[in-house]
C-alpha positions in Angstrom: -30.3 4.5 -14.9 -32.7 4.5 -12.0 -32.5 7.6 -9.8 -31.8 6.1 -6.4 -32.7 8.0 -3.3 -29.9 8.7 -0.9 -29.3 9.5 2.8 -29.2 13.2 1.8 -31.8 15.9 1.4 -33.7 16.0 -1.9 -32.4 18.5 -4.5 -33.5 19.7 -8.0 -31.1 18.5 -10.7 -30.9 19.5 -14.4 -30.9 16.3 -16.3 -30.9 15.9 -20.1 -30.7 13.0 -22.6 -27.9 13.2 -25.2 -28.6 10.3 -27.6 -29.0 7.3 -25.4 -27.0 8.7 -22.5 -28.3 10.8 -19.6 -26.4 13.8 -18.3 -26.6 15.8 -15.2 -25.6 19.5 -14.8 -22.6 19.9 -12.5 -23.2 23.1 -10.5 -19.5 23.5 -9.8 -18.0 22.7 -13.2 -21.0 24.4 -14.8 -21.4 21.8 -17.5 -23.3 18.6 -18.2 -21.5 15.4 -17.4 -22.4 11.7 -17.9 -24.9 10.5 -15.3 -23.2 7.4 -13.9 -24.0 6.0 -10.5 -20.9 7.5 -8.9 -21.7 10.9 -10.6 -25.2 10.8 -9.1 -23.6 10.4 -5.7 -21.1 13.2 -6.4 -23.8 15.6 -7.6 -26.0 14.9 -4.5 -23.0 15.5 -2.2 -22.0 18.7 -4.0 -25.5 20.1 -3.5 -25.4 19.0 0.1 -22.0 20.8 0.7 -23.2 24.0 -1.0 -26.8 24.2 0.2 -26.6 22.5 3.7 -23.0 22.9 4.8 -22.6 26.4 3.3 -19.5 25.6 1.3 -19.0 28.3 -1.4 -19.1 26.7 -4.8 -16.2 28.8 -5.9 -14.0 27.1 -3.2 -14.8 23.6 -4.4 -12.9 21.6 -7.1 -14.4 18.5 -8.8 -12.2 15.8 -10.1 -9.2 17.8 -9.0 -6.0 16.4 -10.6 -3.2 15.8 -8.1 0.1 13.8 -8.2 0.8 11.1 -5.7 4.3 9.6 -6.0 4.5 11.1 -9.5 1.3 9.4 -10.5 -1.6 11.4 -11.7 -4.8 10.9 -9.7 -8.2 12.7 -9.4 -9.9 13.6 -6.2 -13.7 13.5 -6.5 -14.2 16.7 -4.5 -11.8 19.1 -2.8 -13.0 21.9 -0.6 -10.7 24.9 0.1 -10.8 27.6 2.8 -11.0 31.3 2.0 -7.2 31.4 1.7 -7.2 28.7 -1.0 -5.8 26.0 1.3 -7.3 22.5 0.8 -9.3 21.5 3.8 -11.5 18.6 2.8 -11.4 15.6 0.4 -14.6 13.9 -0.4 -14.3 10.5 -2.0 -17.5 9.4 -3.7 -18.4 5.8 -4.7 -21.4 4.3 -6.4 -24.2 3.3 -4.1 -23.4 -0.4 -4.6 -19.8 0.1 -3.4 -19.2 -0.5 0.2 -17.3 2.1 2.1 -14.4 0.1 3.6 -10.8 0.3 4.6 -9.8 0.2 0.9 -11.8 3.3 0.2 -10.4 5.0 3.3 -6.8 4.1 2.2 -7.4 5.5 -1.3 -8.5 8.8 0.1 -5.6 8.9 2.5 -3.2 8.4 -0.4 -4.7 11.5 -2.1 -4.1 13.4 1.1 -0.3 12.9 0.6 -0.6 15.7 -2.0 -3.1 17.9 -0.2 -2.5 17.7 3.6 -6.2 18.3 4.4 -8.0 18.5 7.7 -11.1 16.5 6.9 -11.7 13.3 4.9 -15.2 12.3 3.8 -16.2 9.0 2.3 -19.7 8.5 0.8 -21.7 6.2 -1.4 -24.8 8.3 -1.0 -26.2 6.0 1.6 -23.4 5.8 4.1 -21.2 8.8 4.9 -18.1 8.9 7.1 -16.2 11.9 8.1 -12.8 12.0 9.7 -10.8 14.8 11.2 -7.1 14.0 10.6 -4.9 14.5 13.7 -1.4 15.0 12.4 0.1 15.5 15.8 -1.0 12.0 17.0 -1.0 10.4 13.6 -4.6 9.2 13.7 -8.1 9.9 12.2 -10.9 10.8 14.5 -14.4 9.8 13.2 -16.9 12.7 13.5 -20.6 12.4 13.8 -21.3 15.1 11.2 -19.9 16.8 8.1 -18.4 20.1 9.1 -19.9 23.3 7.8 -17.7 25.8 6.0 -17.4 27.9 9.2 -15.8 24.9 10.9 -13.0 24.6 8.3 
């Protein structure tokens, strides 16, 4: 796998080879995971959230299992506030996957179980962040990813 550069700061990653597969160390799950294109995006975004947006690693869940209409699903990244309430979902896609309405709808379905404040969609190159306005029933696109202090 070629290590693609993203529209994110550069970070140091721990990468190893296990047989013919590459693995990257997940700083939240504290384990090596298969280095797929989507995982490369997820690991970059985790580093960005922790190092640049000051999200405490202990308040982040990766591949969080949720239930939507009794179906098991997994959120790529969920960020919680200090009280343990989910505040942000981050849906990560491989760099070659276009961020479109389908991706937005997928993340919104996950929100049925979590009732979060912020929704982030990324493929490493394009990032979109929305603040969900439950009072008016809409999503307001933001020009930045909130820092932990904004949650």
